[in-house]
C-alpha positions in Angstrom: -53.1 21.3 11.5 -53.1 18.2 13.0 -51.8 16.4 9.5 -49.7 19.4 8.8 -48.2 18.5 12.2 -47.0 14.8 11.7 -46.3 15.9 8.3 -43.6 18.2 9.1 -42.4 15.5 12.2 -42.4 12.9 9.6 -39.8 14.9 7.7 -38.0 16.0 10.5 -37.1 12.6 11.0 -36.2 11.8 7.9 -33.7 14.4 7.8 -32.2 13.3 10.9 -32.0 10.3 9.6 -30.6 10.6 6.3 -27.0 11.1 7.3 -26.9 7.7 8.8 -28.3 5.9 6.3 -25.9 7.7 3.8 -23.0 6.7 6.0 -20.2 4.4 4.8 -20.5 1.2 7.2 -17.9 -1.5 8.5 -19.2 -4.7 7.0 -15.7 -6.5 8.3 -13.0 -6.3 10.3 -9.9 -8.6 11.1 -6.9 -8.1 12.6 -2.7 -9.3 11.9 -1.0 -9.1 15.0 2.1 -6.9 14.6 4.7 -9.5 15.8 3.9 -12.1 12.4 7.1 -13.5 11.0 7.6 -15.9 8.2 10.5 -18.1 7.4 14.0 -16.2 6.3 17.1 -15.0 7.3 17.4 -13.1 10.5 15.9 -9.4 10.1 15.8 -5.9 11.9 20.0 -6.2 12.4 20.1 -2.6 11.6 17.0 -1.3 12.5 16.5 1.0 15.6 14.0 -0.3 18.6 10.8 1.5 19.0 10.4 4.1 21.6 7.7 1.9 23.3 9.8 -1.1 23.9 7.8 -3.4 21.8 8.8 -6.0 19.8 12.7 -4.9 20.0 15.0 -6.3 17.0 16.5 -8.5 15.6 14.2 -11.1 15.0 14.4 -14.8 13.7 12.8 -15.0 10.6 10.9 -12.1 8.5 8.1 -9.8 9.7 5.5 -10.4 7.6 4.4 -6.7 7.3 3.8 -3.9 7.0 1.5 -3.7 3.7 2.1 -1.4 1.2 -0.1 -3.0 -1.5 -3.0 -5.2 -2.1 -4.5 -7.2 -4.9 -6.8 -10.2 -5.4 -5.7 -13.5 -4.4 -6.4 -17.0 -6.3 -9.4 -17.8 -4.6 -12.0 -15.4 -3.9 -11.8 -13.9 -0.3 -8.1 -14.4 -0.9 -5.7 -11.4 -1.2 -2.0 -11.0 -2.0 -0.1 -8.3 0.3 3.0 -6.6 -0.5 5.6 -5.6 2.8 7.3 -2.4 1.9 11.0 -2.5 2.0 11.3 -3.7 5.4 12.1 -1.3 8.0 11.3 2.2 6.4 14.8 3.2 5.2 17.5 2.0 2.7 19.9 1.9 5.5 18.3 -0.3 8.0 16.8 -2.6 5.7 19.7 -4.8 4.1 18.1 -8.0 6.0 14.4 -7.6 4.7 13.6 -9.7 1.7 11.4 -7.9 -0.5 8.2 -10.2 -1.1 4.1 -11.1 -1.7 1.9 -12.7 0.8 -1.0 -14.8 0.3 -3.6 -14.3 3.1 -7.5 -15.0 3.7 -9.2 -12.7 6.5 -11.7 -14.4 8.4 -13.8 -11.7 9.3 -15.8 -10.5 12.0 -19.3 -9.3 10.7 -22.6 -8.2 12.3 -23.0 -12.1 12.5 -19.9 -13.4 14.1 -16.6 -14.6 13.2 -12.9 -14.2 15.0 -11.8 -11.1 13.1 -8.5 -13.2 12.1 -6.1 -13.1 9.3 -4.6 -16.4 8.0 -1.7 -17.3 6.3 -2.8 -19.0 2.8 -1.1 -20.8 0.0 0.2 -19.1 -2.9 -1.0 -21.0 -5.6 -4.3 -22.6 -3.7 -5.3 -19.7 -1.2 -6.0 -22.9 1.2 -5.4 -21.9 4.9 -1.8 -22.5 6.4 -0.7 -23.0 9.5 2.2 -20.4 9.4 3.7 -18.0 6.8 6.4 -20.3 5.4 7.7 -20.6 1.8 4.1 -21.7 0.2 3.0 -18.7 1.4 5.1 -16.2 -0.8 7.0 -15.1 -3.5 10.1 -12.9 -3.4 11.6 -10.8 -5.5 15.3 -11.7 -7.4 17.8 -10.3 -9.9 19.5 -13.7 -10.6 20.1 -12.4 -14.6 21.7 -9.4 -13.4 19.8 -6.9 -14.6 20.4 -4.5 -12.2 23.4 -2.0 -13.3 25.0 -1.4 -9.8 25.9 -3.1 -6.8 23.1 -4.8 -4.6 23.0 -6.7 -1.4 23.6 -9.8 -3.0 27.0 -8.7 -4.8 28.5 -8.4 -1.1 30.1 -10.1 1.7 29.0 -8.2 4.2 26.0 -6.1 4.5 26.4 -2.7 2.6 29.9 -3.8 2.2 31.0 -2.9 5.7 33.4 -5.7 7.0 32.5 -5.7 10.6 28.9 -6.1 9.8 27.2 -9.5 9.8 27.5 -11.7 6.7 24.8 -11.4 4.1 22.8 -14.5 4.2 23.7 -17.3 2.3 20.1 -17.4 0.8 20.6 -13.5 -0.4 24.1 -14.2 -2.1 22.7 -17.5 -3.9 19.6 -16.4 -5.2 20.2 -13.0 -5.7 17.4 -12.0 -3.7 16.6 -8.5 -3.6 15.9 -6.4 -0.5 15.0 -3.4 1.1 18.4 -1.6 1.1 18.3 -2.5 -2.8 14.7 -1.0 -3.6 11.8 0.4 -1.7 8.6 -1.2 -3.4 5.3 0.6 -2.6 3.0 -0.6 -5.2 2.1 -3.2 -7.4 0.2 -4.3 -10.5 -0.3 -7.8 -12.0 -0.7 -7.9 -15.8 -2.8 -10.1 -18.2 0.5 -12.4 -18.9 1.0 -12.9 -15.1 4.1 -10.7 -14.7 4.2 -8.0 -11.8 4.9 -4.2 -12.5 6.4 -2.9 -9.0 6.6 1.2 -8.3 9.6 1.9 -6.2 10.8 5.2 -4.2 14.3 4.7 -4.2 14.6 5.7 -7.7 12.1 5.9 -8.5 12.1 3.1 -10.7 9.4 0.8 -12.3 10.6 -2.9 -12.0 8.8 -5.7 -14.0 9.0 -9.5 -12.8 7.7 -12.8 -13.9 5.1 -14.7 -11.7 7.8 -15.9 -9.6 8.9 -12.8 -8.9 12.2 -13.0 -11.2 13.5 -9.5 -12.4 12.9 -9.7 -16.2 14.7 -6.1 -17.2 16.5 -3.3 -15.8 14.8 -0.7 -13.5 12.9 1.8 -15.4 13.4 5.3 -14.1 11.4 8.3 -14.3 12.8 11.0 -16.6 13.9 13.8 -14.7 13.1 12.9 -11.4 15.3 11.5 -9.1 15.0 10.9 -5.4 18.0 11.4 -2.9 18.6 7.3 -2.9 19.0 7.0 -6.8 22.1 5.1 -7.4 22.9 8.6 -9.9 22.5 10.8 -6.9 24.6 8.3 -4.4 27.1 8.3 -7.1 27.6 12.3 -7.1 26.7 12.2 -11.0 23.3 13.9 -10.6 21.2 15.8 -7.9 17.9 15.1 -6.0 14.8 17.0 -7.1 12.3 14.5 -5.0 12.0 14.2 -1.2 13.0 10.8 0.5 10.6 8.4 0.2 8.5 10.3 -2.1 8.6 7.6 -5.0 5.7 5.2 -6.6 3.4 4.9 -3.4 0.3 4.4 -5.5 0.0 2.7 -9.1 -3.1 1.8 -10.9 -3.4 -0.6 -14.0 -5.8 1.1 -17.0 -8.9 -1.4 -17.3 -7.8 -2.2 -21.0 -4.4 -3.7 -19.0 -2.3 -1.9 -21.4 -1.0 1.5 -19.1 0.3 2.2 -15.7 -0.7 5.6 -14.0 2.1 6.0 -11.4 1.3 8.6 -8.5 4.5 10.0 -6.9 4.0 10.5 -3.0 5.7 13.7 -2.7 6.1 17.2 -4.8 8.7 17.2 -7.3 11.1 20.5 -6.8 9.8 23.0 -8.9 6.1 22.1 -9.1 3.7 24.0 -7.0 3.3 23.2 -3.5 0.9 20.1 -2.4 0.7 19.1 -6.0 1.6 15.3 -6.9 2.6 14.0 -10.3 0.6 11.0 -12.2 2.7 9.3 -14.9 1.3 7.5 -17.9 3.2 4.4 -18.5 2.9 2.1 -21.7 3.5 -1.3 -20.8 3.5 -2.3 -24.8 6.7 -0.2 -25.1 8.0 -0.2 -21.8 8.0 3.5 -21.8 6.5 6.5 -20.1 3.9 8.2 -22.7 4.6 11.7 -21.8 1.6 12.3 -20.3 1.0 13.1 -16.6 -1.5 14.5 -14.4 -1.4 17.0 -11.5 -2.9 15.4 -8.1 -3.8 18.2 -5.7 -3.5 17.4 -1.5 -5.9 18.5 0.3 -5.1 21.2 2.7 -5.0 18.9 5.9 -3.1 16.4 3.7 0.3 15.9 3.5 1.1 12.3 1.5 -0.9 9.6 -0.5 -1.1 5.9 0.3 -2.1 4.1 -2.7 -4.1 4.3 -6.1 -6.4 2.0 -7.7 -8.7 1.9 -11.0 -12.6 2.3 -10.6 -12.7 2.2 -14.4 -11.3 3.7 -17.4 -10.9 7.0 -15.9 -11.9 6.9 -12.3 -9.3 5.9 -9.5 -9.4 5.6 -5.7 -6.8 7.4 -4.1 -5.9 6.8 -0.1 -4.9 10.5 1.2 -3.5 11.2 4.7 -1.1 13.4 7.3 1.3 11.6 9.9 -0.9 12.1 12.8 -2.1 9.4 14.7 -4.4 8.8 17.7 -1.6 9.1 20.1 -0.2 11.8 18.3 -2.0 15.0 16.6 -5.1 15.0 14.6 -5.4 12.1 12.3 -6.3 12.9 8.3 -7.0 9.8 6.9 -9.4 9.8 3.7 -10.4 8.1 0.4 -10.9 10.3 -2.7 -12.4 9.3 -6.2 -10.4 10.9 -8.9 -11.7 11.2 -12.4 -9.0 12.1 -15.6 -11.6 12.3 -18.3 -12.1 15.8 -20.0 -8.8 16.5 -18.2 -5.9 17.5 -20.6 -2.4 16.6 -20.4 -0.9 18.2 -17.3 -3.6 19.4 -16.0 -5.4 18.8 -12.6 -7.6 15.4 -12.0 -11.4 16.0 -10.8 -11.4 15.1 -7.1 -14.3 14.1 -5.0 -14.2 12.8 -1.1 -15.6 9.3 -1.2 -14.6 8.0 2.8 -13.6 9.4 6.0 -11.6 6.8 7.5 -12.3 8.3 10.6 -15.8 8.4 11.1 -17.2 5.0 9.8 -20.4 3.6 10.9 -19.9 0.6 12.9 -23.2 -0.2 14.5 -22.1 -3.6 15.3 -19.1 -2.9 16.9 -17.0 -4.9 15.0 -14.0 -4.2 16.5 -14.9 -4.2 20.0 -13.9 -1.0 21.2 -17.2 0.2 22.4 -18.1 2.8 19.8 -20.6 2.6 17.1 -18.0 5.0 15.0 -14.8 3.1 13.5 -11.9 5.0 12.9 -8.5 4.3 11.6 -5.9 6.4 13.0 -2.7 4.8 11.5 0.3 6.7 10.5 0.2 4.9 7.1 -2.9 4.0 5.5 -1.7 2.4 1.8 -3.9 -0.4 0.7 -7.4 0.0 -1.2 -9.2 -2.5 -3.2 -13.0 -2.5 -4.3 -14.2 -5.8 -4.1 -17.3 -4.9 -5.9 -19.4 -1.7 -6.7 -20.2 -0.7 -3.3 -17.8 -2.5 -1.0 -14.1 -1.6 -0.6 -10.9 -3.2 1.3 -8.9 -1.1 3.4 -5.6 -2.1 5.4 -2.8 0.1 7.0 0.7 -0.4 6.8 1.9 -1.1 10.4 5.1 0.2 10.0 6.6 -2.6 12.4 8.4 -2.6 14.7 7.1 0.8 14.9 3.5 2.4 15.7 1.5 4.6 18.0 -1.3 4.7 15.8 -3.9 3.2 18.4 -1.5 3.2 21.1 1.9 3.7 22.3 3.0 0.1 21.3 3.6 -1.3 17.7 1.2 -1.1 15.5 -1.0 -4.5 14.6 -2.7 -4.7 11.0 -6.2 -4.3 10.4 -8.3 -5.1 7.4 -11.5 -3.3 7.4 -14.4 -4.1 4.9 -16.1 -0.8 4.1 -19.8 -0.6 2.6 -20.5 2.6 0.4 -23.8 4.3 0.3 -24.0 3.7 -3.2 -22.5 2.0 -6.0 -19.2 3.2 -7.8 -20.0 0.5 -11.0 -16.7 -0.5 -10.0 -14.0 -2.5 -12.5 -13.2 -4.9 -9.9 -10.7 -6.6 -11.7 -8.7 -4.0 -12.8 -6.0 -5.7 -11.2 -5.1 -7.5 -14.6 -5.8 -10.4 -13.1 -9.6 -11.0 -15.2 
């Protein structure tokens, strides 16, 4: 009887400890302050001030954030991060340049560390003192591939004479801005080219390694957002909500195909379903194959999509609530297209609840052993190894309200999974 009681107690204790043993764990944390700027023309001249009275526009230079995509950097431990169109809308981002930056986090871990994100050299990954011209590339169209008017074609922003003059660097170099495209996803292919997923078309954009556009923007057949040039010209109607384009995009393991995931439901599709569209890189055309991604009951949008292997992908799903407003829903899902027929619904499994990550060492110093990432938009996920994921929020600068009633910072977090994914770490095409 005594032995039975001991055995029962051991069993009960093991059961009680099991959830903790299986929890996702925060192993690294670093922060990039909201007010982080880079070289470039004055920005934010058309942006509304945030309701918190912090970081009021305009700004002397370019805000580095918020980040909507992440790729491995030039050296281990460094990353390339891509801001979106600037200030969240086509009508307020004409002076925001489309760029990708290189950064090097100095992680805070259980063994210490400052928990800061350094600017880094684009080519070498070495730390630099500021986000200067050596830390980024910018998108441009010097060869006039775009068949409609962009900001670089104008004398004054938006073509309104009472607006400030378009910066000389934009006009001279035909730099692309947040009024031209809203880039939300990016992949690098084996030839060194970058492919960007845009929300205004939605379009796919191909550039060389320096960010120079290599061809005309590629539309998604039969789908148009309200910002699509044909819609704005009155020759077509929109059937996709604003900011509903290619929020997530993955590159296949063999580097031959892109899988582009829309953020919003196309008119006529089942409610709370999103399209994943397959694109062939060799032919620069959609294959006609697509899959259905079903949102969770509490989910309202996706934030990113990245490949795990030949048929599995990680997707960020969220709602618009934060720690200061509503009940945040922020999760990572593992989806699988193996055995799914074209037009079918992907298989989907919850992978990480970003509102409930074990943080036994309190890496963000908030006094809690549970870490949460309650920001409005979380738009970056990257596998670092079979059991470790990098996740970054988009801080929607200069707006916020994620953790407090102020402009949001950008947090880089490293999550340790309880089990390995047998992940294809270099499925971004940089192998």
